[in-house]
N, C-alpha and C positions, 0 to 999 in steps of 0.2 A: 508474916512479915510484910509490911506494906512498902511498896516502892516509893521513892521520893516524889514521884510525879502524880501520885494518886490524888492529893488534895489540891492540886493545881487546877486551873481552868481547863475546860476541855480543849483538846487539840483542834477540835473543829472550828474554834473561834478564830484561829489564825490560819489564813489561807495558805501562807507559805509553809507553816508547820504541817498543815494538812497534806500538802503535796510532797513535803520532804520526808516526814516521819509517819507514814501511815502504818508501817509494820510495828513500830513501838507502841502506838496507841492500841493496836489490836492485842499485843502481848499483855498490856496493862488490864484491859478489859477481861481477858481470859483469866488473869490471876485473881480478879475480883469476882469472878462468876457472872460477869455482866452479859455474856452471850445468851444465857438462858433466861435471866430475869429482866434484862433491860434491852429489849430488841430495838427500842428507839435510839439508845446511845450507839448501838452497833451500826444502825443505818446512818446516823449522823456522822459517824467516823468514816463512811465510805466517800469516795470522790464525788458522788452525785449530790448536788445541793438540793435538788427537788426530788422527793421520792416518786417512783413510777407507780401509779395506781392502775390496777386493771380496769379496762374499759367496761362500763356497764352494758355497752352494746354487745360486747363479746360474751358477757356472762348472762345476758337475758335469755329466757327460754326461746323467744322468737328467733334471736340471733343464732342460738345453738341449733335450732331446727332448720335454718336456711341452708347451712352446709349439707345437711342430710338430704334436703330437697334437691340442692344442686347436684350432690353426688348421685342421688337417685336419677335425676334427669340426665346426668352425664352417663350413668350406667345404662339408662334406657337408650340414650343416643348411641353409645358404643355398641349396644346389643342390636339396635335396629339397623345399623349399617350393614353388618353381615347378613341379617335377615333380608334386607332389601337387595343386597348383592345376590343372595341365593335365589330370591324370587325372580330377579332379573335374569339370572342364568337359567333358571327353570323355564322362564317364559321364552328365552331364546332357543333353548333345546326343544321346547314344544313346537315353536314356529318352524325350527329346522326339520323336526319330524313331520310336521304337516306338509312342508314343501317337498320333502323327500317322498312322502306317501303320494302326494299329487303327481310328482314326476313319474314314480313307479306306475301309478294308475294310468297316467297318460301313455306311457310306453306300452303297458299291457293292452290298452285299448287300441293303440296303433298296430300292435302286433296282431291282435284279434282281427282288426279290419283287413290287414294285409293277408292274413291266413284265410279269412272268409271271402276275400275278393276273388271272383271267378277267374280262372286261367283261360285266356283266349288264344287261339291259334294265330300265328303270324300270317300276314297277307303279303304276297309279293306280286308286283306288277311289272317291274323292270329292273335292270341292273345299272350300275353307274356307267355313264357314257365314255369312261376312259378306255374300255375295251371296245374295239370296233367289231362287235358281234351282235347278232340277233338270234332269236329262237323261233323256229317254225314249229307250230303245234297243230295237231289234227285231232278233232273231237268226233265222238259218236260212233267210232268203229269198235271192233273190226267189221267191215262190211263186205260180205261175199257177193252181193248182187252186183252184176256187171263188172265184177272183179275190181271194184273201186280201190280197196285197200292194197290189193296186189299191184295195181298199176302205179299207185303212189309210191310204193316201195321200189318198183323198177326205176322210176324217174330219179328218186333219191340216190339209188345205187349208181346210176349212170352219171349223175352230177357230183357224186362223192360227198353227199350231205347227210348229216345225222339230224334226226328230228325227234320230237316227243309226241307220243300217242296217248291221248286221254280216252280210255276205253270204257265201254259199258259192260257191266258184269254179266248180263244175260247173253250178250253176244260173245263175250269171252268164253262162257260155258259152251256155247254152240260151236265156236270156231277155235278150238285150242291150237290147231296147227298154225293158224295165222299169228297167234300170239307167239308161238315158238319161232316163227320166221322173223317177226319184228325184233325179237330179242337177239336172235342169231345174227342179224345184219347190223347190230350195234345201236339200235334205237332205244329210247327210254320209254318204259311203260308207266302210266300213271292212272289214277282212278277218276272216273267221271260219273260215279254212282252206279246203281244196278240197272235202273230202267228210265232214267232221266225224268224224275218227278218234279213237280213245282212246289208242293207242300207236303210236309211230313211231320209227324210227332217226333219226340226224342227217340223213342224206340224204333220208329220207322227209319230215321236217318242212320241210326246205328246199324240197323239191319241192312240198309243199302250199302254201307261201307264193308260190313263183315261178309256179306254174301259175295261181293266183288272180290274181296281178298281170297275167299275160299275157291272161287272159280279160277283165278290166276294161279293159285297154289296147285290146283289139280292139273293145270297145264304144265307145271314144272318149271315155271319161269319166275323171276323176281319182280315184285311190284314196288315202285318207288313210293316215298311218303308224301308225294305231291297229290293234292286233290283239287279238282276244279268243280265247283258246285254247278248243277244244271241251271241254265239260263243266267249264270253269273250272280245268282241270288246269295247274298251273304248277310246273315244276321247273328245276333248274339248266341242263339241256340246252336247254330251250325258251328260257330267258332269254338264254343265250349266243347262240343262233341269232338271236333277235330283235335283240340288240345288234349282231350282225354285219350284219344287213340293215337296220338303222335303224328298228326298230319300238319303239313303246311298248305295253306290255301293259295293256289296258284291262279291268279287272274291274268290280265293281259294289258298291253298298251294299245293294241289295235284289234278291234273285232271286225274282220272283213265281212263284206256283204255277199259272200259266195252262196249262202243259203237262199238268197233272193234271186240268184242267177242273173246278175246285171249284165253279163257279157264278158267275154274273155279279156278284151282290151281294157274295159273299165276295171276289171278285177286286177289286172297287172298294174295299171296306173295307180290304183288305190294303194296297193301294198308297197310298191317300190318308191312312191313319193312321200308316203306318210309314216313309214316305219323308220324310226331313228335308232341311233346306236344304243345298245342295251335293251332294245324293245322286244316285246313278245307279241306275235301275231297269231290270231286264231283262224285256222282253216278247217274244213270238214272233209273227212273221207267216208262218212256214213250219214245216216239220217235222211236220206233222200237221194235225188239225182245230183251227182257231183261231177258230171262230165266237164262242166266249165272249169271247175277247180283243177281237174287233172290236166286239161288243155292249157291252162294258164301257168301251171307250176314251173315248167322249164324257164319261161320268160321271167317269172318272179325271181327265181334264183339268179339268173343272169343279171337282171336289173339291180338287185341288191349288191352283187359283186362289183358291178360298175361303180357303184357309190362307195366302194371300199368296205362293205358290210359282209361278214361271213356268217352264214347260218350254222348254228350249232345246237346241241341238245340243251335243254333247260338247266340241268344240273351243272353243266360246264359254264353256261352263261352266268349263273348265279354264284359260281365259285369265286368270282372276283368281288362279290359283295351284292348288297341289295340297296337299291335306291328307294327312299321312302316317299319323296315328294317329286312332283313334276313329271311323273311317268306318263300322264295323259297328254303332255305337250306334243304336238305334231310338228315335224320339220319338213321342209320342202327340199 
């Protein structure tokens, strides 16, 4: 049965009807089977006056391949970004490892240098001037000839002064009773080598110190760890050996000229005017004729005390500290 509107003009010819009755036209077309056999009539019944044709550009092989290329490029770009990030991170890690390895190598090299650097014994020449003290030291004893060491001990006892004796090992072995008296009267014993050499090999210097230690040990008295090299000669070899054996090198502020025998008055004037606070003076009780030294000693002690300087043992002087510079400066 046909609807009354089947033989009429198409609804698409009237724009008002097209917009007002679109559903009615579609029902009529379905009833006539027009959806399958008349696709043009269905399209004309739709609100669009101009059919939308697919673009040839979109359907062309070239155009279809471009999105693939773009997608490939996009995929490559998205893939290369993490790769670049990973390579940058790897590069930073490698650089960090290189820097760390260099730092470790540098620290190891510094540590090896510090370990391989030779240990040198400290050198003392004077104490800080804060304490108004000085040290009287006597070298080259103990000397039995003319009772020189004994007479020095008698003067020190009479003046109530303590001093330091730098002894020779060969004389210590010969006169052990003098060593015992020096220790018994409260003075300090220190090493001045075995027989006062000028040059020795490493084994020779070690032997000089060891033999002196043995001689003092046989006398049954203690030996301090101060060492005064013969002639005041100090070099790297001597400092290394002293460091190995635990010695401190004890030098001086003032080396008196008593070994030249300049006269009693000259000797008194030299020591009392040139020895300053914290200073260490070298006198001799052995090694030759020391009668001028013995004669000048009472006046030296009195002159120092007039200046407010008290003679003490070296270990007591250095107990307040060690002055590193300016020890050779002489005051009037």
